[in-house]
C-alpha angles and dihedrals in degrees: 000000000000103000111082088221087065093052111101120240088205141344147212104238140188098019135111105263116207104216129171086264092054135265117335134178097236142118123255115224118213131193131164091353094305136103107250099177151343112226138069121321111184116191094024120119106259143187110225111236098169110158092012134108119232110210130184108268110284114241123204106202097190124050136139110211094174099223125161110040104001101059092137085076099039142322136205093268098048094041093050091045088057089048097056092043085059095048098261116144100181140016140195107219125209129239104230095104127122106289097026117246096245107123138058090251092055093049088050090049092053092049089051092049090049098050106121090333091087115075094207135047113269151187130194129222120228111226116234117230136170087250099053099036095109092049098051095093090066097034093055090058094058119120113270094013117137092199136262125326123203123197106201089176142352095057137094138220122003096346091068109095104172107147125085096235095057092040088056091048090054095046092048092057112079138354109246123102112278121219115225135202097202113201121124110244097198094052092047092050090050091050100048088112088069090071112103115207112245091007112102090178085077089065095089089043090058095040092041133178091268092056087060097040095048091054094044093051092047095050092045089054094047093044091052091051089050093042087228125146114236136189117212111211131217098357110199106178129068089219091062091052090050089052094045089051087067092056104047093136091069106015135069123171148198137220125195132227091237093056089047092048111032128063127197095234091066105019102062097045091046103037105022112191090355084077092052115112140137120282090026135247101258136194129307087253089058091048091050089049091055089053090051092055092043087058088050088058098244105126108074101194145013117232126179098215084213101199110163127195126175121265088245092055092047090049090069114108120263127297093019094062114095119250120244143073136211118257116146093099095046100043096093099036090052093047093046087057090052088051091050090051092051102250093122139001124254088240090059091048090051091050093050094049103038122005093035093053091047092048100050099037100037097239114185120228096354139097105052143053101245137128111278095023124113113278094248115150138166110202118203140180107219092186095052127091131220140188121208108233133177089239090061095049114099101183112114090235089068100210142084133191086229099056110138096024114139110218137191112232130035135221109234106173146008117202120182121189088336095310117118104232093173137003125177092345095310121116121231123254096272144355111268104171118152134189116275119241126227133195109258095017125110 
């Protein structure tokens, strides 16, 4: 390296670096927040990563950080603090705040609130409504915007877009991939009588497989007619993944750690309403079916669907308790445990949390360890062990359905554009999160 701009200021040394070519025993050179080389850099200040794995920065492409309007559950600072403590370097945050994030002014407000209060890099979804459908083509190009989010069910007010005509209006406005919550509102309204008071195990009976499949088939049909790429969030049924596998030219999809880990037979008796989320935790057979399709390569990304509520809110009896659970801090620890137990490879986990996100959403400068990319790294100890405790949790809600779980693998460090956001459980000096950049956006 002859140019002084290519000379690292510092490096991560001695670890196993997971590059696009595979794992290598090399150093990673960092300068001005960028990766300047992968090799050996004697004489450069280094952080010793002997015995550790250096992954591309893990991205969680579905979180609800509740600000503005619902800060008693979470805010951008506490949610992003939980993220970096769990090894997450960037998040896509959802629009169902109060007020909803459905105008240019509200995106700008979130970006202002996030500036150097958020510990990780970030982008915000714009919520689709019947009122803003014709403006989405310009809104989706705003700085720091992850794209458009459609709630086909499980939402209230203007963010609910459940009829085919308005869904088509939304999908015909703009070009970027649209994120979809696919549950059929009409079927769920018709089945409300299936809810059994004080019995959260009736939640997946009410919001049944067909509620999910109806919505998924409808949005695939409308997306094909509009020639618009879509991304179906938190898929819970193997049948949906089989259907999505037939539409890979227009459809990507996500699964969550909780649907890959929890099963109804155990979760509802043990956790009660703390296991209640939308779409629901389903049976062990459903969970095993998700793993089958993951092994077939169908799910593109892992998202936590971090959706915190206070312990007091979750203590309400079913069906009055709100749906949702925290997960941004536990996404990577849970999945590292699945890797350790042989359910997936580390390469597949890396693809679903970095390269996969970059590929389907057009992220700029993120998603791989390569010269010229942002110096985003998640450092892990695969040989270590870890127990999830309430003391470790940073989310304002203060609880997790996974508290007490003993896991194989441990998150050691979170580095974002060359800044150490977390190392060995200790936060960095200050929050330095910046808006994410996307191809085609402003």
